[in-house]
C-alpha positions as CSV (number, residue, x, y, z in Angstrom):
1,X,0.0,-0.3,0.1
2,X,1.2,3.7,-0.4
3,X,1.9,5.9,2.1
4,X,-1.6,7.8,1.6
5,X,-3.7,4.9,0.3
6,X,-6.0,3.8,3.3
7,X,-7.8,-0.2,3.5
8,X,-11.3,-0.5,2.6
9,X,-11.6,-1.6,6.3
10,X,-9.3,1.5,7.8
11,X,-12.1,3.7,4.9
12,X,-15.1,1.9,7.0
13,X,-13.9,2.6,10.3
14,X,-13.0,6.3,9.4
15,X,-16.8,6.6,8.5
16,X,-18.2,4.6,11.3
17,X,-15.9,7.2,14.0
18,X,-17.6,10.5,11.7
19,X,-20.7,9.1,11.8
20,X,-20.4,8.1,15.9
21,X,-20.1,11.8,16.6
22,X,-23.1,12.9,15.5
23,X,-25.2,13.8,18.3
24,X,-28.4,12.0,16.4
25,X,-26.8,8.7,14.8
26,X,-27.1,5.0,16.7
27,X,-26.3,2.0,15.4
28,X,-28.4,-1.0,16.0
29,X,-28.5,-4.3,15.2
30,X,-26.9,-7.8,15.9
31,X,-22.9,-7.4,16.9
32,X,-22.9,-3.9,16.8
33,X,-22.2,-4.1,20.9
34,X,-20.7,-7.8,21.2
35,X,-18.4,-9.3,18.4
36,X,-19.7,-11.9,16.2
37,X,-18.7,-10.3,13.0
38,X,-16.9,-8.1,10.6
39,X,-19.6,-5.6,11.7
40,X,-17.9,-5.4,15.1
41,X,-14.3,-4.0,14.5
42,X,-15.7,-1.2,12.4
43,X,-17.6,0.9,15.0
44,X,-14.9,0.4,18.0
45,X,-14.6,4.2,17.9
46,X,-18.0,4.7,18.1
47,X,-19.4,5.3,21.7
48,X,-21.1,2.5,23.4
49,X,-23.9,4.6,24.5
50,X,-25.1,4.7,21.3
51,X,-25.1,1.1,20.5
52,X,-28.7,-0.9,20.4
53,X,-27.7,-4.6,19.9
54,X,-30.6,-6.2,18.6
55,X,-31.6,-10.0,18.2
56,X,-31.9,-11.0,14.8
57,X,-35.4,-10.4,13.4
58,X,-35.7,-7.6,10.2
59,X,-38.8,-6.6,10.3
60,X,-38.7,-5.2,14.0
61,X,-35.7,-3.7,13.0
62,X,-36.9,-2.0,10.0
63,X,-39.5,-0.4,12.2
64,X,-37.5,0.5,14.7
65,X,-35.3,1.9,12.4
66,X,-38.9,3.9,10.7
67,X,-40.1,5.1,14.9
68,X,-36.6,6.5,15.5
69,X,-36.3,8.4,11.9
70,X,-39.7,10.2,11.8
71,X,-38.2,11.6,15.8
72,X,-35.0,12.8,14.5
73,X,-32.9,10.0,15.0
74,X,-30.3,9.0,12.2
75,X,-30.5,4.7,12.5
76,X,-27.6,3.6,11.3
C-alpha cells in the first residue's frame, strides 16, 4: 500500500467514527455491541451508548429504525 492509501476496512472505520460523532446517530443491529461478525470491529471508535444490540428480527429492526427516524434520529 502507498503512503497515503487506506484499506477498505480503515475507510469503513473512519466513516463509522465520523458518523458516531453526530449527536443524532444510533447504530443498531446484530454484533454492534458484542463480537460476532466483521461489523463489530468497524464500530470500535463509536461510543457504546450509541449502540443498540438487537436479535435477528429484520422486520422489527426496520420498524424501530423508521420510528427513530421519525423522531429525529439517524439509525444506522
